[in-house]
N, CA, C and O atoms as a DFTB+ gen file, in Angstrom:
268 C
 N C O
     1  1     -99.877     -96.695     -36.594
     2  2    -101.917     -96.487     -35.802
     3  2    -101.967     -97.795     -36.673
     4  3    -101.586     -98.106     -37.802
     5  1    -102.797     -98.593     -35.335
     6  2    -103.159     -99.617     -35.429
     7  2    -104.649     -99.698     -36.010
     8  3    -105.372     -98.759     -35.677
     9  1    -105.247    -100.737     -36.875
    10  2    -106.377    -100.742     -37.000
    11  2    -107.639    -100.092     -36.523
    12  3    -108.521     -99.636     -37.251
    13  1    -107.619    -100.103     -35.038
    14  2    -108.355     -99.819     -34.149
    15  2    -108.912     -98.292     -33.979
    16  3    -110.024     -97.764     -33.944
    17  1    -107.205     -97.750     -33.870
    18  2    -107.500     -96.319     -33.669
    19  2    -107.873     -96.020     -34.748
    20  3    -108.944     -95.416     -34.691
    21  1    -107.322     -96.217     -36.193
    22  2    -108.069     -95.604     -37.371
    23  2    -109.087     -95.824     -37.565
    24  3    -109.515     -94.846     -38.178
    25  1    -110.126     -96.778     -37.401
    26  2    -111.805     -96.894     -36.753
    27  2    -111.556     -95.898     -36.030
    28  3    -111.363     -94.946     -36.786
    29  1    -111.425     -95.508     -34.675
    30  2    -111.822     -95.049     -33.995
    31  2    -111.820     -93.513     -34.532
    32  3    -112.544     -92.578     -34.192
    33  1    -111.237     -93.543     -35.060
    34  2    -110.365     -91.812     -36.172
    35  2    -111.924     -91.480     -36.953
    36  3    -112.837     -90.678     -36.756
    37  1    -111.746     -92.176     -37.574
    38  2    -113.318     -92.665     -38.992
    39  2    -114.567     -92.142     -37.985
    40  3    -115.369     -91.214     -38.084
    41  1    -114.374     -93.046     -37.106
    42  2    -116.071     -92.522     -36.543
    43  2    -116.528     -91.438     -36.180
    44  3    -117.647     -90.986     -36.422
    45  1    -115.030     -90.607     -35.118
    46  2    -115.374     -89.476     -34.916
    47  2    -115.673     -88.642     -35.895
    48  3    -116.700     -87.973     -35.787
    49  1    -114.813     -88.505     -37.089
    50  2    -115.078     -87.909     -38.095
    51  2    -116.808     -88.011     -38.391
    52  3    -117.600     -87.199     -37.913
    53  1    -117.186     -89.106     -39.222
    54  2    -118.461     -89.118     -39.415
    55  2    -119.283     -88.795     -38.635
    56  3    -120.308     -88.260     -39.058
    57  1    -119.056     -89.067     -36.911
    58  2    -120.240     -88.696     -35.664
    59  2    -119.776     -86.700     -35.953
    60  3    -120.704     -85.891     -35.965
    61  1    -118.719     -86.353     -36.095
    62  2    -118.940     -84.816     -36.401
    63  2    -119.419     -84.496     -37.627
    64  3    -119.836     -83.366     -37.880
    65  1    -119.397     -85.550     -38.564
    66  2    -119.852     -84.941     -39.671
    67  2    -122.074     -84.748     -39.690
    68  3    -122.833     -84.034     -40.345
    69  1    -122.235     -85.523     -38.902
    70  2    -123.633     -85.893     -39.024
    71  2    -124.199     -85.585     -38.242
    72  3    -125.293     -86.136     -38.120
    73  1    -123.753     -84.382     -37.106
    74  2    -124.127     -83.651     -35.953
    75  2    -124.038     -82.418     -37.084
    76  3    -125.121     -82.055     -37.541
    77  1    -123.099     -81.896     -37.462
    78  2    -122.955     -81.097     -38.567
    79  2    -124.459     -80.593     -39.580
    80  3    -125.026     -79.510     -39.724
    81  1    -124.679     -81.832     -40.079
    82  2    -126.058     -82.053     -41.340
    83  2    -127.085     -82.429     -40.093
    84  3    -128.222     -82.237     -40.525
    85  1    -127.111     -82.638     -39.467
    86  2    -128.356     -82.704     -38.452
    87  2    -128.532     -80.953     -38.508
    88  3    -129.276     -80.432     -39.339
    89  1    -127.645     -80.046     -37.384
    90  2    -127.645     -78.785     -37.334
    91  2    -128.422     -78.526     -38.489
    92  3    -129.635     -78.368     -38.351
    93  1    -127.868     -78.455     -39.669
    94  2    -127.999     -77.508     -41.247
    95  2    -129.720     -77.865     -41.641
    96  3    -130.565     -77.185     -42.223
    97  1    -129.777     -79.316     -41.001
    98  2    -131.334     -80.208     -41.530
    99  2    -132.060     -79.303     -40.774
   100  3    -133.011     -78.741     -41.317
   101  1    -131.742     -79.021     -39.436
   102  2    -132.741     -78.564     -38.551
   103  2    -132.670     -76.901     -38.363
   104  3    -133.262     -76.363     -37.427
   105  1    -131.696     -75.947     -39.583
   106  2    -132.100     -74.655     -39.390
   107  2    -132.716     -74.737     -40.697
   108  3    -133.414     -73.792     -41.064
   109  1    -132.558     -75.694     -41.413
   110  2    -133.358     -75.119     -43.624
   111  2    -135.058     -75.712     -43.237
   112  3    -136.001     -75.572     -44.016
   113  1    -135.162     -76.433     -41.762
   114  2    -136.572     -76.884     -41.764
   115  2    -137.161     -75.401     -41.223
   116  3    -138.117     -74.892     -41.808
   117  1    -136.535     -74.749     -40.080
   118  2    -137.105     -73.941     -39.139
   119  2    -137.111     -72.904     -40.871
   120  3    -138.260     -72.704     -41.265
   121  1    -136.286     -72.469     -41.553
   122  2    -136.245     -71.215     -42.739
   123  2    -138.030     -71.874     -43.633
   124  3    -139.051     -71.337     -44.064
   125  1    -137.600     -72.987     -43.530
   126  2    -139.137     -73.419     -44.593
   127  2    -140.254     -73.002     -43.916
   128  3    -140.973     -72.144     -44.427
   129  1    -140.449     -73.362     -43.101
   130  2    -141.630     -73.363     -42.321
   131  2    -141.687     -71.658     -42.174
   132  3    -142.669     -71.084     -42.646
   133  1    -141.020     -71.167     -41.761
   134  2    -140.677     -69.359     -42.208
   135  2    -141.216     -69.117     -43.333
   136  3    -142.280     -68.523     -43.502
   137  1    -140.343     -69.670     -44.353
   138  2    -140.584     -69.298     -45.730
   139  2    -142.099     -69.782     -46.114
   140  3    -142.760     -68.888     -46.643
   141  1    -142.746     -70.990     -45.951
   142  2    -144.423     -71.669     -46.505
   143  2    -145.377     -70.494     -45.842
   144  3    -146.260     -69.955     -46.510
   145  1    -145.112     -70.147     -44.448
   146  2    -145.569     -68.847     -43.587
   147  2    -146.241     -67.418     -44.497
   148  3    -147.302     -66.828     -44.704
   149  1    -144.615     -67.379     -44.875
   150  2    -144.876     -66.037     -45.887
   151  2    -145.662     -66.117     -47.008
   152  3    -146.396     -65.205     -47.388
   153  1    -145.502     -67.448     -47.688
   154  2    -146.156     -67.452     -48.878
   155  2    -147.677     -67.416     -48.364
   156  3    -148.382     -66.417     -48.508
   157  1    -148.131     -68.641     -47.729
   158  2    -149.598     -68.319     -47.215
   159  2    -149.786     -66.866     -46.666
   160  3    -150.984     -66.907     -46.386
   161  1    -149.431     -65.804     -46.385
   162  2    -149.817     -64.329     -45.829
   163  2    -149.951     -63.725     -46.395
   164  3    -150.607     -62.686     -46.311
   165  1    -149.022     -64.403     -47.685
   166  2    -148.691     -63.249     -49.423
   167  2    -150.310     -63.772     -49.887
   168  3    -151.412     -63.237     -49.766
   169  1    -149.943     -64.825     -50.356
   170  2    -151.871     -65.857     -51.028
   171  2    -153.140     -65.113     -50.573
   172  3    -154.057     -64.765     -51.317
   173  1    -153.042     -64.872     -48.918
   174  2    -154.040     -64.395     -48.371
   175  2    -154.277     -62.618     -49.058
   176  3    -155.175     -62.155     -49.761
   177  1    -153.188     -62.063     -48.543
   178  2    -152.908     -60.901     -49.273
   179  2    -153.359     -60.694     -50.595
   180  3    -153.808     -59.601     -50.941
   181  1    -153.272     -61.687     -51.381
   182  2    -153.091     -61.159     -52.915
   183  2    -155.097     -61.488     -53.006
   184  3    -155.843     -60.642     -53.497
   185  1    -155.521     -62.583     -52.540
   186  2    -156.824     -63.188     -52.204
   187  2    -157.672     -61.936     -51.972
   188  3    -158.501     -61.451     -52.742
   189  1    -157.223     -61.413     -50.496
   190  2    -158.246     -60.177     -50.478
   191  2    -157.717     -58.672     -50.829
   192  3    -158.063     -57.674     -50.196
   193  1    -156.851     -58.670     -51.905
   194  2    -156.654     -57.524     -52.751
   195  2    -157.493     -57.838     -53.918
   196  3    -157.654     -56.847     -54.630
   197  1    -157.968     -58.699     -54.261
   198  2    -158.418     -59.780     -55.629
   199  2    -160.052     -58.801     -55.260
   200  3    -160.614     -57.802     -55.709
   201  1    -160.261     -59.697     -54.323
   202  2    -161.486     -59.518     -53.610
   203  2    -162.100     -57.880     -53.430
   204  3    -163.247     -57.506     -53.675
   205  1    -160.835     -56.976     -52.874
   206  2    -161.428     -55.518     -52.997
   207  2    -161.863     -54.883     -54.224
   208  3    -162.893     -54.243     -54.436
   209  1    -160.379     -55.327     -55.416
   210  2    -161.010     -55.038     -56.559
   211  2    -162.303     -54.885     -57.488
   212  3    -162.816     -54.111     -58.296
   213  1    -162.525     -56.251     -56.792
   214  2    -164.248     -56.781     -57.458
   215  2    -164.178     -58.092     -57.671
   216  3    -163.557     -58.633     -56.756
   217  1    -164.501     -58.741     -58.381
   218  2    -164.809     -60.008     -58.452
   219  2    -164.525     -59.894     -60.364
   220  3    -165.132     -60.448     -61.281
   221  1    -163.787     -59.291     -60.373
   222  2    -163.014     -59.441     -61.814
   223  2    -162.089     -60.703     -61.942
   224  3    -161.098     -61.016     -61.282
   225  1    -162.812     -61.433     -63.155
   226  2    -161.640     -62.577     -63.977
   227  2    -160.714     -62.425     -64.773
   228  3    -160.785     -61.704     -65.769
   229  1    -159.813     -63.030     -64.461
   230  2    -159.083     -62.581     -65.148
   231  2    -158.511     -63.800     -66.816
   232  3    -157.877     -64.852     -66.735
   233  1    -159.014     -63.149     -68.066
   234  2    -159.232     -64.329     -68.759
   235  2    -158.189     -64.448     -69.741
   236  3    -157.880     -63.497     -70.459
   237  1    -157.683     -65.468     -69.801
   238  2    -156.173     -66.456     -69.728
   239  2    -156.351     -66.701     -71.520
   240  3    -155.291     -66.508     -72.116
   241  1    -157.003     -66.916     -72.008
   242  2    -157.459     -66.961     -73.209
   243  2    -157.999     -66.161     -74.233
   244  3    -158.446     -66.429     -75.349
   245  1    -157.894     -65.396     -73.768
   246  2    -158.150     -63.800     -74.892
   247  2    -156.997     -63.353     -75.043
   248  3    -156.223     -63.275     -74.089
   249  1    -156.608     -62.905     -76.502
   250  2    -155.339     -61.981     -76.691
   251  2    -155.442     -60.937     -76.152
   252  3    -156.388     -60.278     -75.720
   253  1    -153.946     -60.768     -76.221
   254  2    -153.590     -58.982     -75.465
   255  2    -154.260     -58.121     -77.090
   256  3    -154.419     -58.425     -78.272
   257  1    -154.503     -56.784     -76.085
   258  2    -154.633     -55.613     -76.879
   259  2    -154.003     -55.525     -78.323
   260  3    -154.634     -55.211     -79.333
   261  1    -153.034     -55.759     -78.284
   262  2    -151.957     -55.091     -79.333
   263  2    -151.904     -56.289     -80.107
   264  3    -151.029     -56.254     -80.972
   265  1    -152.699     -57.531     -80.050
   266  2    -152.452     -58.179     -81.740
   267  2    -153.878     -57.657     -82.351
   268  3    -154.164     -57.879     -83.527
């Protein structure tokens, strides 16, 4: 095999690898966008639930009742 053929083969493999990685990154971008929207909805739902229960504030510096 000549040097040129070797280089062409390596370039073909690298091109395929780049295309595969590009597809993976695009799929992950879509998944991240979906998960970001879901987290935002969950945050909104929890804020709404907190407002429905009342404006009670959880004090994190208080000792639990069993202490």
